[in-house]
C-alpha positions as CSV (number, residue, x, y, z in Angstrom):
1,M,-45.9,49.1,-45.1
2,A,-45.1,49.9,-48.8
3,G,-47.0,48.2,-51.5
4,V,-45.4,45.5,-53.6
5,G,-45.0,47.8,-56.6
6,D,-43.4,50.4,-54.4
7,V,-40.8,47.9,-53.0
8,R,-40.1,46.6,-56.5
9,D,-39.7,50.1,-57.9
10,V,-37.3,51.1,-55.2
11,A,-35.2,47.9,-55.8
12,R,-35.2,48.4,-59.6
13,S,-34.4,52.1,-59.2
14,Y,-31.5,51.4,-56.8
15,L,-29.9,48.9,-59.2
16,A,-30.4,51.3,-62.2
17,S,-28.8,54.2,-60.2
18,F,-25.3,52.7,-60.4
19,A,-25.2,53.3,-64.2
20,T,-25.4,57.1,-63.5
21,G,-21.9,56.9,-62.0
22,E,-23.1,59.4,-59.4
23,P,-22.6,58.5,-55.7
24,A,-25.4,60.8,-54.7
25,A,-27.9,59.1,-57.0
26,V,-27.1,55.7,-55.5
27,A,-27.0,56.9,-51.9
28,A,-30.4,58.6,-52.3
29,H,-32.0,55.1,-52.2
30,V,-30.8,54.2,-48.7
31,S,-31.8,55.2,-45.2
32,E,-29.6,57.0,-42.6
33,N,-29.1,53.7,-40.7
34,F,-28.4,51.7,-43.9
35,S,-26.6,48.4,-43.3
36,N,-24.6,47.2,-46.3
37,V,-23.7,43.5,-45.8
38,H,-21.5,41.4,-48.1
39,T,-21.3,37.7,-48.0
40,S,-18.4,37.5,-50.5
41,A,-14.8,37.5,-49.3
42,L,-14.1,40.5,-51.5
43,G,-17.1,42.6,-50.3
44,A,-16.6,45.5,-48.0
45,P,-19.5,46.0,-45.5
46,S,-20.5,49.4,-44.2
47,D,-22.9,50.8,-41.7
48,G,-24.8,54.1,-42.1
49,K,-25.6,56.2,-45.1
50,A,-22.7,58.6,-44.6
51,E,-20.1,55.8,-44.6
52,Y,-21.8,54.1,-47.6
53,R,-21.9,57.4,-49.5
54,A,-18.2,58.1,-48.8
55,R,-17.2,54.7,-50.3
56,L,-19.3,55.0,-53.4
57,G,-17.0,57.3,-55.2
58,E,-14.1,54.9,-55.1
59,F,-16.4,52.0,-55.9
60,L,-17.8,53.7,-59.0
61,T,-14.3,54.7,-60.1
62,T,-12.7,51.3,-59.5
63,F,-15.6,49.5,-61.4
64,E,-15.7,51.7,-64.4
65,G,-19.1,51.8,-66.2
66,V,-20.8,49.6,-63.6
67,T,-24.3,48.5,-64.3
68,Y,-26.6,46.1,-62.6
69,E,-29.1,44.4,-64.8
70,A,-32.1,43.1,-62.8
71,E,-32.9,39.6,-64.0
72,E,-35.7,39.1,-61.5
73,I,-37.0,40.9,-58.5
74,L,-39.1,39.0,-56.0
75,V,-41.1,40.9,-53.4
76,E,-42.6,39.8,-50.1
77,G,-44.0,42.6,-47.9
78,D,-41.2,45.1,-47.4
79,R,-38.4,42.8,-48.6
80,A,-37.1,42.4,-52.1
81,A,-34.6,39.9,-53.6
82,A,-33.0,41.0,-56.8
83,A,-31.1,38.6,-59.0
84,Y,-28.7,40.6,-61.1
85,V,-25.9,40.6,-63.6
86,M,-23.2,43.1,-62.7
87,R,-21.1,44.4,-65.6
88,A,-18.1,46.7,-65.4
89,R,-14.4,47.2,-66.3
90,Y,-11.7,46.6,-63.6
91,E,-8.3,48.0,-64.6
92,G,-9.5,48.0,-68.2
93,Q,-10.7,44.4,-68.1
94,P,-14.4,43.8,-68.7
95,F,-16.2,41.4,-66.4
96,E,-19.7,40.1,-65.8
97,I,-20.8,38.4,-62.6
98,R,-24.2,37.2,-61.3
99,G,-25.4,37.8,-57.8
100,V,-28.4,38.4,-55.6
101,M,-29.2,41.3,-53.3
102,R,-31.7,40.9,-50.5
103,M,-33.1,44.3,-49.5
104,G,-35.2,45.5,-46.6
105,I,-37.2,48.6,-47.7
106,R,-39.3,50.9,-45.5
107,N,-40.8,54.3,-46.4
108,G,-39.2,54.1,-49.8
109,L,-35.6,53.7,-48.6
110,I,-33.4,50.6,-48.4
111,E,-32.5,49.9,-44.7
112,Q,-30.5,46.8,-45.3
113,R,-28.8,45.2,-48.3
114,I,-27.2,41.8,-48.2
115,D,-25.2,41.1,-51.3
116,Y,-24.2,37.6,-52.6
117,F,-21.8,37.4,-55.5
118,D,-19.2,35.0,-56.8
119,S,-15.7,36.5,-56.0
120,L,-13.9,33.7,-57.8
121,S,-15.6,34.5,-61.1
122,F,-14.6,38.2,-60.7
123,L,-11.0,37.2,-60.0
124,R,-10.8,34.8,-62.9
125,Q,-12.4,37.3,-65.4
126,T,-10.0,40.0,-64.4
127,G,-6.9,37.8,-64.5
128,Q,-6.3,37.7,-60.8
129,A,-6.9,33.9,-60.3
């Protein structure tokens, strides 16, 4: 099992990797059998690193300049929960939403990510609701 610092570092690095705008930098944090679960109605789940990697390009283009600011990262064993603020532009409209990702991390890679965020806040801020 990874140490607390290792798990926290992986979670922090994963969140920071989105700011690179590089799908490979983000995907480098996940395992081959990565499970990407979204609880939000607007989220798009995926299974496997290959599928996740294939979708990242569109995600990073759609959400221009996306960043995840870690507000707090809690670690227990090989699990991390990261409260974040996501900021980006969607069709030229800036938005900011809060969320939480729960991550299962083994051998330095994220095996599962469960993401919780407020879809309605996103829709309101981007003029869709």
